[in-house]
VEXNUMAR-768069 format. One record per residue: residue in one letter; x, y, z of N, C-alpha, C in turn. Coordinates in pm, whole numbers, plus 50000, padded with zeros to 5 digits. Atoms other than C-alpha are relative to their C-alpha. Example, Ala and Ser with C-alpha at 12.3 -4.5 7.8 and 13.67 -1.06 7.14 Angstrom:
% VEXNUMAR-768069
A500894988150000512304955050780500905012050000;S499184988149994513674989450714499235010950073;
END
This chain:
% VEXNUMAR-768069
M498594997649981587926858743313500274998650144;L499845001049840589086859343690499215013750051;P501154991949943587416877343921500505016950014;R499624985750002587656916443955500245004450144;V499564997149869589046932544250498745005150063;R501285002049899586256929644520498634998449922;G501255002050060583866923944251499654985749984;L499835013250012584886889544237498894990149912;A500535007150115583626878143919500594989749982;P499295011350049584156841243831499764997849874;G500455002250130584246827443513501014992249910;A498905004350106587676817843350499644995949867;M500305004950133586986796143065498805000449943;R501314998650058583386797543090499415012749935;W500444985850035582896834543039500804999849857;V499174999550117585706831242756498994992649893;L500465007750103583986802042588498565005449958;A501244995050032580456815642588500155014749923;A500154985650089581196853542452501044993049858;A499105000350125583826839042180499044991549929;L500495009550096581676811042050498545006649964;A501174994950035578376831842074500005014249918;G499874988650063579696860641928500205011950087;G500154987849895579996883642248501645004950006;S498644996149960583146902542378500634989850086;A499545009349935585406877442528500645001550137;C499175000049902587296893042797499475016250075;D500524988249968585226919442975500675004750150;D499054996449925587566937043197499325008350132;D500314992149891585406962943403498284998050003;G501275002349999581816954143303499574988850108;D500715007049907579366936443516499674987749945;G500655010950064578406909743267500654985850046;P499325012449939580786880443375499634996750131;G500045001449831580076887443747498684995250027;D501665003749952576376877343729500224984449968;P500005015050014576186837843775499044994849892;A500865005050082573246836543587500295002449843;A499885001350148574846847143259501284990849962;E499195007850050577436821443266499424988449965;P500485010550077576856791643038500184987350076;S499995016449942575756758043202500865003650138;R499285000049890577046768943535500044988350070;L500235009949940577966740643717500485002050165;P499854993449866577826744544095501204990650090;S498935005149931580826736544333499394989450088;R500655009249901580056705244520501124999250135;G499155002349909583166709044747500894989049985;A499275011549981585266680944866499134986049997;A500925012350016582966651644740500734988850039;P499305012649975583826616444826500494995749885;A499345006150136586446604244594499464987149939;E500675014850043585136574244366500985000149926;S499175005750120587216552044151499444997449879;W500794998750152586696559243792500594986449928;S499655011450081588496526243657499274993049917;T500805005750083585596507043569499085007049901;R501084989950091583476536043449500785004249865;L499194995650105586386546943222500384989249920;Q499485013950065586996510043081499275001949840;Q500724998050146584246518442793498915012750029;P500704985649947583216556042889498754999749878;S500904994350098579966569942739500325015849982;V499784985749977579886608042664499615004950103;D500464994949866578056614042993500944994250085;D499125001649904580816595643175501215008549975;L499114991450026583406615743011499695016550051;L500534987849954581386648643087500075003350167;A500294997649869580776639543437501674999550074;A498555000949943584756629943506500515012449970;L499624986150033585596665443349499385010650082;A500914990749945583016681843549500325001450144;Q499654999149815584646673843913500425011350022;P499434990449909585276699644137501674999950024;H498604999749961588796711344195500134992050157;A499865004449870588346702144577500074984449995;T499945014350012587676665144485501334991249947;L498875007150062590646659944274501605005350066;R498844996449961593246680144448500964990750084;D499305007449920594306655544723500744988449911;R499615011350102594896629144437501385006049916;L499074994050072596906652844241501435005650057;G498574995549931599186671244508500105012949924;P499584986950074601116701244408500124996649845;H500265000950121600406707144057499905013749918;Q500424987550103600176732443752499184994849888;L500995001250134597226733843504500085010649914;Q499904989250081597556752643202499454994649871;T500745000150117595486758742912500295007749870;T500154992850121595526773742562498844998849903;A501305002850072592486780242367500075010849885;D500004989150103592126798142015498494997849969;F501314998650049588526809941906499985006249881;S500094991350109587406823241582498554996649964;L501734998450065583906833041446500075008349881;V499694995350125583896840241075498725001549923;P500994999750048580816853240908500124995749831;S499835004350129580336838140532499295010149917;G500584987250090579766866040263500195012550037;P499804984849967579816901740260498665003150092;P501574998349922577096919140518498955002749911;P501284999950080573636921640415499935010949920;A500064985450075574136958640312501205005150012;E498964993249986576846981140243500175010250121;H500174990049890575417007840481498914996850054;P501185002449939573176990440700499565011450105;P500414989149907570917011440944500514998650133;L499094998449862572317021241286499064986350093;D500545009749915569786996041437500014982049970;Q500165011650061570446965441231501584994750038;P498905004649970573106943241373501104993549882;V499075006050084576516934541184500974992450050;V499065008549924578596905641287501415002649915;R498414998350057582366911741245500714986549998;P499085011049994584986883741203500585003450177;Q499254999149870586466875641566500824989650038;Q498955009949973589606858741679500325002250154;L499464999049878590896852642032500764989250047;H499375009849949593716835742184500205002650148;D500134998449851593446829442561500774990650075;E498985007349930596016814942802499804998650158;L500815001649835595086799443161501204991750073;T499015010549915597506789043435499575000550142;L500255002949869596746775643763501094992450078;R499135008349922599136765644024499484998650147;F500655006349879598046747244342500984992750094;V499125006549906600106738544648499264995450129;P500615003049853598456719644949500875005050129;D499274996449931599216736745250498934998450148;P500895001149854597846726845624499485010450073;A500214987049936598116762945727498575007849915;G500794993150084595626772645458499914997549842;L499675002550130595296776045080500895007649933;R499104993850102597916784244815499804996149867;A500125002850132597146788444495500135013449924;S499994985750059597646814444216499144994749849;L500774998850124595566820143883500555012149905;R499624990250115596626837943553499204995149887;Q500604999750132594586844443266500205011549917;A499974988450084595266867842960499524994949853;N500295003350113594306870042617500885011049887;D499474993550081595786886642299499105014449949;H500564989350009593296914842339500325009150123;E499434995649896595496929642614498915001150132;R500925003349898592956916642874500524989650115;G499465009949896593976897943185499945005650138;R500164999649867593916891843544501034990750088;E499335007849922596026875943806499464998650142;V500345000049849595186863244164500874990150057;V499285011149897597286846144446499275000850131;V500825005249825595526831544760501084993850071;A499205005549874598036827545055499425001950103;D500585001049863596296814045341498675009050012;E501284991549990593526840945445500235013949898;T499674988650089594876867345186499684999549871;I500534999650142593636872344845500925012749910;H499144988150090596206893044606499455000549850;V500274995350147595086906644274500295008249923;R499394990550111596016924043967499405000449894;K500155001750142594626933943650501075003149909;A498845000250087596676935143343500695014850010;H499564989550043599086963343331499935009750123;R500144991449876598256975243699500794992750125;E498835002949864599756972244057499034987450066;W500615010049887599006945544306499285003850124;F500584997449862596416947344581499594991150073;H500635010049934595416924644862498975003850110;Y501194997649873592486922145125499724986350056;P500125010349927591476895345367498964991149910;R500915008950052589656863645223498705000950083;D501044998649910586216868845301498864990649958;S500695009950088584576840445101500644988749952;D499475010750070584986806844965499794998349858;L500364999050139584426820344620501274996049913;I498735006550031588086807644546499764986349968;E500385011950045586716774244522499344999449846;Q500604998850123584506786044215501345002649907;W498844998350074587616801544069500774985349947;L499285012250039589496767644104499344989549913;D500705007150082586666750843950499745002149876;D499874994050123586516771843658500964994949921;A498605003550082590186764343561499784987549978;Q500205014250000589666727043644499154995149889;R501135005050065586596723943420500035007749856;S499654991950138588276745343115499684987049876;V500255011950115588286709842914498584996549976;H501315002849992584926701343009499175011449921;D500674988050107583586734042840499974999549884;V500085002950121584836727342515499364987949966;V500565011150052583926690642509498674999149987;Q501514999350000580446700642625499645006349863;L500224992550130580156721042294499954990249897;A500325012750095580776687442086499214989250040;A500365014749943579106665442303498654996349941;P501375007250078575606663842072500714993349896;R499485008750099577836647541799501574993650027;L499155004949950580516633641998500154984850013;A499605013049987582016598241959501204996750071;L498925003549932584676581242182500534988949978;T498695011250011587716556642160500694999750120;A498865001349888589306545142486500794988449986;A499065011549992592296527042542500765002850134;A499254997249879594226522142857501375002949970;V498664996150029597666535742903500724997750143;D499005001549877599856520043179501005013050055;G499034993449924602086540143416499785019249939;A499774985050053600856575543238499025007950098;G500714993649883598426582943545500765006350106;V499234992749878599206599643887501074991850048;D499065007349928602076586344043500474986249952;G499825011550087602526561443740499174990250030;A501335010650001599176545243791499734999249855;A500825000650130596956536043499499415011849957;A500914990450082595406561343241499264996049923;V500835003750110592836561442993500235011249898;E499914987550145593446579842641498624999349945;I501494997950085589926589442502500305008649862;T500074994250132589966598042130498715001949943;L501154995850039587516618742012499525004249873;G500474999950137585516617941703498535004649968;L501554994650038582196628541508499124989449979;A501095009650038579166608441535498965000749926;D500994996550095576886602341290498545004850010;G501274992749943573846612941473500215011650087;N499914987949956572986642941667499204999150117;A500605001949847572156638642058499445011250050;A500294987249935570046667542117499635001450146;E500045001449840569596659042485501155006950046;R498674994549953573326668342519500335011849976;V499794984650013572796704742403499835006450127;A500154992149844573496727042705499145009949975;A500984990150002570786750542791500275008950109;G500004989649918570556781642989499835013849936;P500144985450038570206820342966500695003849894;T499054996650089573186822542734499934989949881;Q499535009750057573016791442553498914995649864;R501145005150094569836791442336500754999549853;W499335000550152572116797142016500544984049960;R499405014550031573636760242093498624992749925;A501105008950061570066744441968500075000249848;G499975001150133570746756141632501234998949935;A498795004350044574386750341605500284986049941;Q499695015950060575576723041360501694998050035;I498775003249972578706705141479500824993049859;D499405004350127580846698441163501324989350014;A499015006550002584036685841281500644995750143;I499495000749890585616670141617501424990150002;T498685008850003589266658041668500615002450122;G498984997149888591636654141952499944986650088;T499845009049895592396634042259499835005750142;V499914997049866591966636942642500454987950092;R499425008549932593926618842886499645001650148;L500584999849872592486609443240500784990850074;D499585009349883593716593943560498984988550028;A501085012250021592016558343552499415002850145;Q500235000849857591666561143941498715014750035;S500824989249931590346597044013499035006349877;G500824994450110589096607943637500815013449984;A499434985950017591326640043656500594997849876;W499614999650141592096649843315501675004250032;L498724998450004596006651143257500605007149885;H499424994650137596456660342895498655002249937;A500884997350097594096674542644500145007249877;D499574991450128594056685442277498544996349925;V501435000250019590286694142180499895008449860;D500274989950110589526707941827498384998749944;V501344999850021585836717141733499585009949884;R500454991750093584566730741413498325002749999;Y501254999149993580816743241403499445012149909;R500614989350042578216766841224498805005250069;V500804993849902575816790341387499475010749900;K500334985150053573416817541237500215013950095;G499694986449934574466851741315498885009550029;A500784987449970572796881541449499225007649868;D500244992650153572666897541073499404988849886;G500655009150092571286865840933500964991349914;R498775008050090574766852240772500184989450088;E499545008149917575926820240875501465000950040;L498804996349951578836822041113501064985849989;A499185013649997581906792441087500785003650110;G499604999849886583036787341426500914989850025;H498835011549945586396771041564500715002850115;V499504999749910587516762141855501204990350055;H499225011349974590966744741958500955004250144;L499334998849876592076741142316501094987250030;T498885010049959595296723742449500195002050151;G499924995749862595716717942810500874988750045;R499515012049923597946697443055500325003050142;V499934997149832598446692843423501384993350027;T498585005049964602086687543544499854999650157;L499955004349864602486672243893501645002950042;D498794995349944605406691444061500274997750155;P499854998749852606366682844445500875015750050;S499424988849963608616711244444499425013349962;L501104985750045605836738844328499915006550108;A500624991849883605466767344552499405011349945;V500614989150031603286797244566500115008950099;Q499554989149932604366830044690499155012649972;P500484985850024602476863044750500835008949953;P498964990150031603766890644558500535010950104;A499444994149888606116910844750499545017250001;E500044985650033605126945544605498485000950013;S501714999249995601036940444689499795009750116;A500244990049902599746970344872498264994950065;P501345002949959596286968545081499275007149914;L501184992750146593146974344863499335015150086;P500884991649970591647005744927498805001250038;S501405001350012588337007745064499165010050124;R500744992849918585677022145290498864992950065;L501265007949961582837010945514498785005749913;R501354996750048579467012145344499355003550134;Y501224993849871576597031045575499314987250057;D500605012449923574656998845641501014993450074;H499095006849928577836981945733500425005850145;E499684991549883578847009445965498955000550107;Q501134998849930575347014046101499884985850093;R500295012249936575226976746200501324998950116;E499005002349944578846978746339499845009750151;L500334992349877577837009846571499284997250089;L500995002449897574766994746708500324984750045;R499765012549970576376961946750499024989749977;G500835009850052574126943546517498455001450065;L501325001449956571056956946667499235006949913;A500704994250099570026977646375499224990049908;A500565005750103567456966446126500794996449879;P499305001550124568676947145838499495011449872;
END
């Protein structure tokens, strides 16, 4: 989910995807799991505002790797092209075991996988501002978990679900990671399907940014399995044994920048559960990027300063003007 107050846990769709697909808890509101970058599935580093490249030629007959590369672009690379915009995604996940549990009354140390379902909604609003950064992020699910973040210049406002707004000075560039996570929501679902993904691309005139050309990519199920496209990482070992059964949907990208503008992706798969039963997994994501020159982002008027205190080591350094040993 979005960052904890002062905990700054990144993760948006990545944490939701990893937890829901692998069978974990999908929205850790107070725990430290999602806050550990090593626990994130296939974390893609933020490259900042990399030089923009034209994707027109590369997307004429794109490979799966081309599509993944376009979808993995950081927000900083694309936002000048997009201008003021709103990005919205809705994702539904389910993981259902086949058959009854191995035993009616299993031992306490024996895992039993229960059916899981999750509906998640994410909204990013971004407005270019010469004076600083203006953006808002909101993510919530049907398990009563959610967070909101508003960045106004050098101040960050945060609110957990059903709680009050607090703000504090922006003290890092981690906001760029949050924006990247939102931008890469479609990438994370397409990456799940990548080992058996087949593509068909078609040009669409006038459907890109400012009426430019766009590319509509239709997703399908390939005959073979490309094992080299299976995501790897500390939390991703389960993907090596996952069987992708069905892939449908479309992704529309701006031909010049490769930015995704519309997505509807549906993936069905099977994986072995912790209790030995086969699990039927399903993820359906829809997303849309709306360009709106009149879009505005305002900080919440009711936000209060975040209560805090100096840590002893920080206070020591301040009192000795940096002469204290670290």
